[in-house]
LUMKEVO-361815 format. One line per 8 residues: number of its first residue (from 1); their letters; for each residue x, y, z of N, C-alpha, C. Coordinates in nm, 3 decimals. Example, Ala and Ser with C-alpha at 12.3 -4.5 7.8 and 13.67 -1.06 7.14 Angstrom:
1	AS	1.319 -0.569 0.780 1.230 -0.450 0.780 1.320 -0.330 0.780 | 1.285 -0.225 0.708 1.367 -0.106 0.714 1.290 0.003 0.787;
//
This chain:
1	XXXXXXXX	3.215 -0.997 -2.249 3.111 -1.046 -2.197 3.104 -1.187 -2.149 | 3.088 -1.201 -2.008 3.082 -1.345 -1.934 2.950 -1.353 -1.868 | 2.905 -1.485 -1.845 2.801 -1.533 -1.784 2.834 -1.595 -1.676 | 2.752 -1.555 -1.573 2.777 -1.577 -1.432 2.686 -1.626 -1.344 | 2.682 -1.704 -1.262 2.575 -1.760 -1.160 2.603 -1.744 -1.017 | 2.506 -1.655 -0.955 2.539 -1.599 -0.829 2.496 -1.663 -0.727 | 2.558 -1.735 -0.625 2.464 -1.800 -0.539 2.405 -1.736 -0.411 | 2.282 -1.755 -0.377 2.202 -1.702 -0.262 2.228 -1.795 -0.154;
9	XXXXXXXX	2.200 -1.739 0.014 2.222 -1.821 0.084 2.117 -1.917 0.118 | 2.016 -1.940 0.050 1.927 -2.035 0.033 1.938 -2.138 -0.064 | 2.063 -2.129 -0.143 2.066 -2.215 -0.260 2.017 -2.180 -0.403 | 1.958 -2.091 -0.390 1.927 -2.027 -0.525 2.031 -1.974 -0.609 | 2.042 -1.953 -0.733 2.137 -1.913 -0.820 2.098 -1.817 -0.916 | 2.114 -1.699 -0.893 2.084 -1.595 -0.996 2.174 -1.570 -1.124 | 2.112 -1.558 -1.230 2.187 -1.555 -1.352 2.227 -1.418 -1.357 | 2.350 -1.383 -1.440 2.418 -1.240 -1.439 2.498 -1.256 -1.572;
17	XXXXXXXX	2.518 -1.135 -1.644 2.591 -1.118 -1.736 2.684 -0.993 -1.708 | 2.810 -1.040 -1.704 2.922 -0.953 -1.695 2.961 -0.870 -1.826 | 2.928 -0.742 -1.856 3.060 -0.668 -1.940 3.166 -0.606 -1.909 | 3.275 -0.716 -1.930 3.409 -0.690 -1.848 3.501 -0.561 -1.967 | 3.557 -0.493 -1.887 3.639 -0.391 -1.979 3.752 -0.479 -2.060 | 3.800 -0.446 -2.196 3.889 -0.507 -2.260 4.022 -0.510 -2.176 | 4.091 -0.633 -2.184 4.213 -0.660 -2.108 4.222 -0.658 -1.955 | 4.086 -0.682 -1.896 4.084 -0.700 -1.774 4.175 -0.811 -1.740;
25	XXXXXXXX	4.257 -0.784 -1.615 4.331 -0.883 -1.561 4.301 -0.916 -1.414 | 4.305 -1.032 -1.363 4.261 -1.107 -1.239 4.338 -1.020 -1.145 | 4.261 -0.976 -1.052 4.329 -0.904 -0.911 4.301 -0.743 -0.944 | 4.272 -0.686 -1.076 4.233 -0.539 -1.078 4.122 -0.528 -1.031 | 4.070 -0.390 -0.977 3.981 -0.349 -0.919 3.911 -0.269 -1.028 | 3.778 -0.288 -1.032 3.682 -0.232 -1.155 3.536 -0.199 -1.044 | 3.493 -0.089 -1.096 3.341 -0.024 -1.008 3.240 -0.111 -1.098 | 3.151 -0.148 -1.043 3.053 -0.220 -1.100 2.930 -0.151 -1.125;
33	XXXXXXXX	2.843 -0.150 -1.219 2.723 -0.104 -1.245 2.615 -0.188 -1.296 | 2.531 -0.184 -1.169 2.449 -0.306 -1.156 2.297 -0.280 -1.209 | 2.248 -0.361 -1.279 2.086 -0.358 -1.333 2.022 -0.481 -1.288 | 1.940 -0.480 -1.206 1.877 -0.580 -1.130 1.740 -0.601 -1.148 | 1.701 -0.652 -1.260 1.547 -0.638 -1.293 1.489 -0.750 -1.327 | 1.360 -0.761 -1.323 1.253 -0.885 -1.358 1.248 -0.917 -1.527 | 1.302 -0.825 -1.607 1.309 -0.830 -1.731 1.400 -0.934 -1.802 | 1.379 -1.025 -1.865 1.460 -1.124 -1.895 1.565 -1.061 -1.987;
41	XXXXXXXX	1.707 -1.114 -1.947 1.834 -1.025 -1.985 1.861 -1.080 -2.105 | 1.813 -1.210 -2.134 1.891 -1.289 -2.252 1.801 -1.294 -2.378 | 1.659 -1.195 -2.366 1.599 -1.196 -2.469 1.514 -1.064 -2.461 | 1.457 -1.040 -2.355 1.366 -0.912 -2.321 1.436 -0.786 -2.349 | 1.551 -0.759 -2.273 1.611 -0.648 -2.298 1.762 -0.657 -2.379 | 1.799 -0.784 -2.400 1.925 -0.797 -2.471 1.961 -0.688 -2.563 | 1.883 -0.654 -2.666 1.888 -0.564 -2.776 1.958 -0.434 -2.718 | 1.912 -0.371 -2.613 1.928 -0.263 -2.551 2.049 -0.281 -2.440;
49	XXXXXXXX	2.069 -0.380 -2.377 2.163 -0.402 -2.272 2.323 -0.403 -2.362 | 2.315 -0.451 -2.453 2.469 -0.463 -2.504 2.513 -0.338 -2.534 | 2.459 -0.247 -2.603 2.515 -0.107 -2.618 2.553 -0.029 -2.522 | 2.450 -0.028 -2.414 2.477 0.037 -2.307 2.566 -0.015 -2.204 | 2.592 -0.128 -2.184 2.683 -0.189 -2.087 2.844 -0.176 -2.153 | 2.824 -0.187 -2.292 2.931 -0.191 -2.363 3.011 -0.035 -2.364 | 2.928 0.044 -2.345 3.004 0.166 -2.339 3.046 0.198 -2.198 | 3.008 0.162 -2.078 3.032 0.165 -1.996 3.184 0.080 -1.970;
57	XXXXXXXX	3.177 -0.040 -2.046 3.290 -0.142 -2.041 3.408 -0.076 -2.098 | 3.402 -0.002 -2.231 3.502 0.064 -2.283 3.573 0.159 -2.175 | 3.504 0.211 -2.084 3.551 0.325 -1.962 3.595 0.282 -1.846 | 3.613 0.148 -1.841 3.674 0.106 -1.720 3.587 0.049 -1.622 | 3.460 0.040 -1.657 3.329 -0.020 -1.556 3.296 -0.174 -1.586 | 3.268 -0.223 -1.496 3.195 -0.365 -1.533 3.027 -0.332 -1.543 | 2.995 -0.371 -1.656 2.827 -0.360 -1.650 2.784 -0.507 -1.621 | 2.682 -0.499 -1.510 2.624 -0.626 -1.464 2.477 -0.628 -1.470;
65	XXXXXXXX	2.451 -0.710 -1.541 2.279 -0.736 -1.580 2.252 -0.866 -1.484 | 2.135 -0.848 -1.404 2.118 -0.965 -1.315 1.981 -0.987 -1.334 | 1.894 -1.109 -1.372 1.783 -1.157 -1.347 1.760 -1.159 -1.207 | 1.601 -1.091 -1.166 1.568 -1.112 -1.044 1.524 -1.266 -1.014 | 1.534 -1.319 -0.900 1.480 -1.462 -0.876 1.362 -1.482 -0.930 | 1.360 -1.598 -1.009 1.207 -1.644 -1.070 1.172 -1.590 -1.193 | 1.276 -1.490 -1.273 1.281 -1.428 -1.380 1.382 -1.483 -1.491 | 1.353 -1.469 -1.598 1.440 -1.511 -1.698 1.519 -1.637 -1.660;
73	XXXXXXXX	1.649 -1.630 -1.662 1.758 -1.749 -1.627 1.769 -1.766 -1.490 | 1.735 -1.711 -1.391 1.761 -1.704 -1.246 1.658 -1.827 -1.218 | 1.691 -1.882 -1.096 1.637 -2.010 -1.052 1.533 -1.942 -0.932 | 1.457 -2.028 -0.898 1.374 -1.984 -0.784 1.211 -1.934 -0.810 | 1.139 -1.923 -0.734 0.995 -1.865 -0.776 1.016 -1.695 -0.757 | 0.920 -1.636 -0.836 0.933 -1.502 -0.828 0.869 -1.472 -0.695 | 0.920 -1.335 -0.640 0.868 -1.293 -0.510 0.737 -1.231 -0.531 | 0.658 -1.226 -0.412 0.517 -1.228 -0.409 0.462 -1.085 -0.441;
81	XXXXXXXX	0.556 -0.972 -0.457 0.530 -0.858 -0.501 0.662 -0.773 -0.531 | 0.652 -0.651 -0.594 0.764 -0.569 -0.643 0.828 -0.532 -0.487 | 0.967 -0.512 -0.495 1.054 -0.467 -0.389 1.010 -0.535 -0.265 | 0.990 -0.664 -0.260 0.959 -0.763 -0.146 1.102 -0.753 -0.071 | 1.096 -0.803 0.034 1.199 -0.830 0.130 1.285 -0.925 0.079 | 1.231 -1.033 0.012 1.314 -1.136 -0.061 1.426 -1.067 -0.163 | 1.346 -0.985 -0.267 1.440 -0.930 -0.368 1.537 -0.855 -0.316 | 1.497 -0.747 -0.213 1.607 -0.648 -0.125 1.719 -0.762 -0.099;
89	XXXXXXXX	1.674 -0.862 -0.016 1.779 -0.959 0.073 1.876 -0.993 -0.063 | 1.822 -1.078 -0.174 1.879 -1.115 -0.298 1.986 -0.988 -0.347 | 1.927 -0.890 -0.356 2.006 -0.768 -0.397 2.128 -0.756 -0.304 | 2.101 -0.747 -0.178 2.230 -0.741 -0.107 2.336 -0.832 -0.137 | 2.300 -0.950 -0.149 2.393 -1.038 -0.179 2.465 -1.048 -0.315 | 2.364 -1.018 -0.401 2.425 -0.969 -0.525 2.559 -0.874 -0.523 | 2.539 -0.773 -0.454 2.642 -0.642 -0.427 2.762 -0.707 -0.357 | 2.740 -0.786 -0.246 2.848 -0.829 -0.179 2.932 -0.968 -0.269;
97	XXXXXXXX	2.874 -1.010 -0.354 2.914 -1.100 -0.440 3.014 -1.027 -0.545 | 2.960 -0.923 -0.608 3.016 -0.840 -0.704 3.139 -0.804 -0.631 | 3.130 -0.722 -0.506 3.221 -0.653 -0.445 3.358 -0.735 -0.396 | 3.326 -0.882 -0.402 3.416 -0.990 -0.362 3.493 -1.040 -0.491 | 3.405 -1.061 -0.599 3.455 -1.070 -0.733 3.533 -1.005 -0.806 | 3.491 -0.870 -0.791 3.555 -0.753 -0.869 3.642 -0.666 -0.782 | 3.637 -0.694 -0.676 3.766 -0.635 -0.577 3.713 -0.478 -0.547 | 3.557 -0.480 -0.588 3.499 -0.314 -0.552 3.478 -0.294 -0.407;
105	XXXXXXXX	3.412 -0.194 -0.393 3.377 -0.147 -0.242 3.245 -0.192 -0.197 | 3.153 -0.230 -0.300 3.023 -0.256 -0.269 2.932 -0.169 -0.228 | 2.967 -0.041 -0.264 2.854 0.072 -0.262 2.763 0.079 -0.375 | 2.649 0.056 -0.379 2.544 0.059 -0.470 2.507 0.201 -0.528 | 2.480 0.190 -0.633 2.418 0.332 -0.700 2.344 0.282 -0.830 | 2.222 0.391 -0.848 2.155 0.352 -0.969 2.184 0.437 -1.050 | 2.262 0.422 -1.158 2.317 0.526 -1.249 2.223 0.566 -1.351 | 2.125 0.464 -1.380 1.999 0.480 -1.467 1.885 0.589 -1.440;
113	XXXXXXXX	1.894 0.605 -1.312 1.762 0.674 -1.249 1.787 0.754 -1.111 | 1.751 0.860 -1.139 1.774 0.963 -1.013 1.658 1.049 -0.983 | 1.617 1.054 -0.860 1.493 1.096 -0.821 1.501 1.252 -0.830 | 1.378 1.303 -0.805 1.355 1.429 -0.830 1.411 1.520 -0.707 | 1.373 1.437 -0.606 1.378 1.535 -0.455 1.375 1.420 -0.359 | 1.452 1.444 -0.250 1.436 1.363 -0.119 1.377 1.439 -0.013 | 1.273 1.384 0.050 1.197 1.465 0.157 1.290 1.425 0.294 | 1.323 1.581 0.347 1.409 1.539 0.468 1.308 1.585 0.596;
121	XXXXXXXX	1.201 1.651 0.574 1.119 1.736 0.638 0.972 1.716 0.627 | 0.889 1.778 0.692 0.761 1.786 0.682 0.677 1.894 0.594 | 0.662 1.862 0.468 0.617 1.977 0.388 0.479 2.027 0.393 | 0.415 1.978 0.517 0.273 1.996 0.519 0.181 1.913 0.442 | 0.043 1.940 0.456 -0.066 1.841 0.399 -0.072 1.912 0.255 | -0.083 1.785 0.156 -0.112 1.832 0.002 -0.226 1.884 -0.036 | -0.263 1.981 -0.080 -0.397 2.037 -0.120 -0.391 2.127 -0.241 | -0.496 2.206 -0.243 -0.486 2.275 -0.360 -0.488 2.440 -0.318;
129	XXXXXXXX	-0.409 2.494 -0.332 -0.378 2.651 -0.312 -0.328 2.733 -0.403 | -0.341 2.874 -0.389 -0.313 2.968 -0.489 -0.221 3.022 -0.471 | -0.107 3.055 -0.549 0.022 3.166 -0.526 -0.028 3.310 -0.550 | 0.061 3.379 -0.534 0.022 3.538 -0.560 -0.042 3.558 -0.699 | 0.025 3.471 -0.788 -0.019 3.494 -0.951 -0.153 3.414 -0.968 | -0.198 3.358 -0.878 -0.326 3.278 -0.896 -0.285 3.138 -0.956 | -0.179 3.092 -0.964 -0.131 2.959 -0.994 -0.166 2.852 -0.890 | -0.234 2.730 -0.909 -0.250 2.626 -0.822 -0.136 2.557 -0.762;
137	XXXXXXXX	-0.111 2.542 -0.638 0.002 2.493 -0.596 -0.033 2.355 -0.493 | 0.077 2.276 -0.487 0.042 2.156 -0.382 0.071 2.211 -0.243 | 0.129 2.328 -0.204 0.168 2.344 -0.064 0.102 2.488 -0.039 | 0.079 2.497 0.087 0.013 2.628 0.125 0.143 2.728 0.154 | 0.231 2.660 0.198 0.338 2.756 0.269 0.491 2.685 0.152 | 0.497 2.754 0.058 0.582 2.689 -0.023 0.740 2.709 -0.002 | 0.750 2.814 0.092 0.911 2.836 0.137 0.940 2.719 0.237 | 0.816 2.703 0.315 0.837 2.594 0.427 0.870 2.448 0.351;
145	XXXXXXXX	0.777 2.433 0.273 0.783 2.310 0.196 0.923 2.299 0.106 | 0.965 2.372 0.056 1.077 2.380 -0.015 1.221 2.313 0.065 | 1.204 2.405 0.208 1.310 2.351 0.293 1.316 2.228 0.346 | 1.191 2.158 0.297 1.185 2.000 0.370 1.207 1.897 0.233 | 1.281 1.947 0.144 1.356 1.858 0.019 1.497 1.904 0.022 | 1.533 1.800 -0.042 1.708 1.819 -0.093 1.683 1.765 -0.234 | 1.802 1.818 -0.298 1.842 1.737 -0.399 1.907 1.607 -0.383 | 1.884 1.510 -0.479 1.939 1.379 -0.451 2.079 1.372 -0.480;
153	XXXXXXXX	2.143 1.285 -0.407 2.299 1.262 -0.452 2.301 1.186 -0.582 | 2.397 1.179 -0.636 2.458 1.115 -0.765 2.386 0.962 -0.757 | 2.289 0.917 -0.843 2.263 0.772 -0.836 2.144 0.760 -0.749 | 2.104 0.836 -0.671 2.025 0.813 -0.542 1.879 0.821 -0.616 | 1.798 0.710 -0.590 1.697 0.681 -0.644 1.577 0.764 -0.597 | 1.554 0.807 -0.458 1.458 0.863 -0.405 1.374 0.809 -0.321 | 1.242 0.851 -0.304 1.151 0.769 -0.213 1.034 0.745 -0.327 | 0.934 0.688 -0.245 0.812 0.615 -0.324 0.681 0.667 -0.239;
161	XXXXXXXX	0.590 0.732 -0.299 0.466 0.748 -0.234 0.468 0.862 -0.121 | 0.565 0.934 -0.119 0.565 1.028 0.000 0.449 1.117 -0.010 | 0.436 1.143 -0.126 0.328 1.289 -0.169 0.194 1.220 -0.225 | 0.103 1.240 -0.164 -0.036 1.219 -0.199 -0.149 1.331 -0.223 | -0.194 1.332 -0.345 -0.280 1.445 -0.383 -0.424 1.432 -0.321 | -0.500 1.527 -0.340 -0.641 1.513 -0.321 -0.732 1.396 -0.385 | -0.667 1.337 -0.477 -0.727 1.224 -0.543 -0.820 1.259 -0.669 | -0.884 1.146 -0.710 -0.973 1.153 -0.812 -1.114 1.156 -0.772;
169	XXXXXXXX	-1.207 1.241 -0.858 -1.357 1.243 -0.824 -1.393 1.294 -0.963 | -1.500 1.197 -1.003 -1.583 1.230 -1.146 -1.705 1.145 -1.152 | -1.828 1.203 -1.176 -1.934 1.157 -1.190 -1.968 1.172 -1.321 | -2.038 1.032 -1.381 -2.101 1.018 -1.541 -2.240 0.986 -1.506 | -2.316 1.041 -1.610 -2.452 1.004 -1.608 -2.493 0.988 -1.768 | -2.596 0.905 -1.764 -2.651 0.871 -1.923 -2.798 0.839 -1.900 | -2.901 0.905 -1.987 -3.025 0.862 -1.993 -3.047 0.834 -2.146 | -3.153 0.736 -2.157 -3.189 0.703 -2.294 -3.344 0.630 -2.293;
177	XXXXXXXX	-3.390 0.668 -2.410 -3.551 0.631 -2.420 -3.559 0.590 -2.541 | -3.651 0.494 -2.550 -3.702 0.431 -2.701 -3.848 0.459 -2.711 | -3.899 0.487 -2.831 -4.044 0.520 -2.860 -4.064 0.414 -2.992 | -4.156 0.321 -2.969 -4.187 0.250 -3.079 -4.304 0.311 -3.167 | -4.265 0.343 -3.276 -4.343 0.436 -3.370 -4.456 0.357 -3.398 | -4.421 0.244 -3.476 -4.522 0.124 -3.512 -4.464 0.007 -3.546 | -4.524 -0.103 -3.578 -4.445 -0.216 -3.599 -4.339 -0.211 -3.708 | -4.229 -0.251 -3.625 -4.057 -0.269 -3.674 -4.021 -0.107 -3.719;
185	XXXXXXXX	-4.077 -0.025 -3.653 -4.026 0.118 -3.645 -3.993 0.172 -3.503 | -3.863 0.215 -3.485 -3.825 0.261 -3.324 -3.737 0.417 -3.350 | -3.758 0.493 -3.257 -3.694 0.623 -3.257 -3.608 0.594 -3.120 | -3.492 0.592 -3.110 -3.432 0.610 -2.998 -3.361 0.735 -2.972 | -3.336 0.776 -2.839 -3.283 0.906 -2.802 -3.166 0.854 -2.680 | -3.067 0.922 -2.668 -2.973 0.885 -2.565 -2.886 1.015 -2.545 | -2.874 1.033 -2.419 -2.768 1.154 -2.362 -2.666 1.096 -2.270 | -2.569 1.115 -2.280 -2.441 1.113 -2.182 -2.350 1.232 -2.157;
193	XXXXXXXX	-2.320 1.214 -2.014 -2.247 1.316 -1.970 -2.125 1.259 -1.894 | -1.996 1.325 -1.923 -1.887 1.271 -1.839 -1.819 1.385 -1.778 | -1.812 1.357 -1.630 -1.755 1.447 -1.537 -1.873 1.584 -1.526 | -1.989 1.508 -1.495 -2.105 1.606 -1.497 -2.105 1.739 -1.398 | -2.023 1.729 -1.320 -2.000 1.835 -1.191 -1.900 1.933 -1.265 | -1.809 1.880 -1.367 -1.709 1.957 -1.405 -1.604 2.003 -1.321 | -1.570 1.882 -1.213 -1.491 1.882 -1.121 -1.344 1.893 -1.161 | -1.259 1.939 -1.105 -1.117 1.964 -1.134 -1.024 1.891 -1.022;
201	XXXXXXXX	-0.969 1.801 -1.065 -0.854 1.705 -0.977 -0.737 1.726 -1.033 | -0.631 1.802 -0.950 -0.511 1.813 -0.996 -0.428 1.691 -0.981 | -0.319 1.678 -1.055 -0.224 1.565 -1.066 -0.098 1.577 -0.987 | -0.104 1.528 -0.834 0.004 1.567 -0.752 0.141 1.494 -0.806 | 0.103 1.370 -0.846 0.222 1.271 -0.877 0.292 1.346 -1.003 | 0.223 1.360 -1.108 0.294 1.433 -1.231 0.359 1.554 -1.174 | 0.296 1.633 -1.102 0.379 1.762 -1.048 0.520 1.729 -0.960 | 0.509 1.627 -0.882 0.605 1.588 -0.770 0.719 1.549 -0.866;
209	XXXXXXXX	0.695 1.488 -1.006 0.825 1.414 -1.068 0.881 1.533 -1.137 | 0.840 1.636 -1.118 0.916 1.751 -1.192 0.958 1.872 -1.095 | 0.982 1.846 -0.978 1.016 1.948 -0.873 1.133 2.041 -0.929 | 1.127 2.153 -0.903 1.223 2.238 -0.912 1.291 2.281 -0.786 | 1.383 2.259 -0.717 1.461 2.310 -0.601 1.535 2.426 -0.613 | 1.552 2.472 -0.709 1.617 2.600 -0.716 1.561 2.724 -0.703 | 1.427 2.729 -0.707 1.351 2.851 -0.679 1.209 2.825 -0.633 | 1.159 2.902 -0.537 1.014 2.894 -0.493 0.908 2.918 -0.589;
217	XXXXXXXX	0.950 2.959 -0.681 0.855 3.023 -0.793 0.783 2.909 -0.858 | 0.852 2.807 -0.907 0.795 2.688 -0.961 0.760 2.590 -0.898 | 0.831 2.593 -0.779 0.813 2.456 -0.696 0.640 2.441 -0.628 | 0.634 2.311 -0.656 0.496 2.269 -0.614 0.365 2.322 -0.717 | 0.394 2.369 -0.830 0.294 2.428 -0.896 0.211 2.300 -0.992 | 0.112 2.314 -0.972 0.041 2.205 -1.061 0.049 2.241 -1.211 | 0.074 2.125 -1.299 0.098 2.158 -1.423 0.013 2.060 -1.528 | -0.068 1.961 -1.441 -0.158 1.890 -1.508 -0.301 1.834 -1.427;
225	XXXXXXXX	-0.392 1.797 -1.478 -0.517 1.744 -1.383 -0.540 1.583 -1.428 | -0.599 1.524 -1.344 -0.646 1.383 -1.335 -0.795 1.389 -1.410 | -0.858 1.491 -1.407 -0.972 1.490 -1.448 -0.998 1.565 -1.616 | -1.092 1.552 -1.695 -1.083 1.608 -1.814 -1.217 1.713 -1.787 | -1.220 1.829 -1.892 -1.367 1.898 -1.879 -1.481 1.814 -1.910 | -1.586 1.851 -1.847 -1.721 1.788 -1.885 -1.731 1.810 -2.042 | -1.810 1.677 -2.074 -1.816 1.639 -2.205 -1.966 1.597 -2.222 | -2.062 1.619 -2.287 -2.174 1.563 -2.321 -2.184 1.531 -2.469;
233	XXXXXXXX	-2.263 1.433 -2.482 -2.320 1.379 -2.611 -2.437 1.333 -2.643 | -2.502 1.356 -2.755 -2.647 1.313 -2.788 -2.635 1.203 -2.891 | -2.744 1.140 -2.898 -2.760 1.025 -2.981 -2.902 1.037 -3.043 | -2.943 1.028 -3.149 -3.100 1.012 -3.202 -3.082 0.915 -3.331 | -3.149 0.795 -3.321 -3.148 0.698 -3.416 -3.310 0.644 -3.445 | -3.295 0.640 -3.580 -3.430 0.604 -3.622 -3.422 0.478 -3.695 | -3.484 0.353 -3.620 -3.491 0.219 -3.669 -3.586 0.162 -3.748 | -3.562 0.110 -3.860 -3.689 0.061 -3.935 -3.634 -0.085 -3.999;
//
């Protein structure tokens, strides 16, 4: 296990830990498995990093754990948002540095996360439709929608926010009333209702996280809801 400081073009240096294969010799080529995260490598994730990267190091890979700019042991100010341009530019420079130092080819892959599906066409507007069995589905024409996606390549992370569902809707109401019986004695009544219209909103995000591209039967079928069934509760209290 080696500690490294990776220089960026603006002078900032990012902290990295390299989990090298045993017996590694200068000049040998090793593929690198990169984790580039804001979670501090020296304390926040250290307990889980060592066994994971050591596993790959024993099999001829270099496990690389890098703190994003402004986090952990890395210099600089944290980017203004997640996946910012600065964060991506730094990531490209980290990959180029690894390709030079480890004599690799610089091809990045995310071995720890693979997307469910990659959108390659227009699947149509997301809504609530019914299939022949009466199941609620995301797409009106599931055959056409299925053709608009492909399986991700190994290590391909996928896309973000490509599909948006109908959204959330819910109305809650409440009423309460106090009656003063006499000095020091009060009767209170309250009624509360949650999702009073008993509206149903399906969870498109959860459904898209479990796409089955092997068959149209289960593709795009809603499996959960954003809303809960209507609930009402009553309260009666006598204070004295």
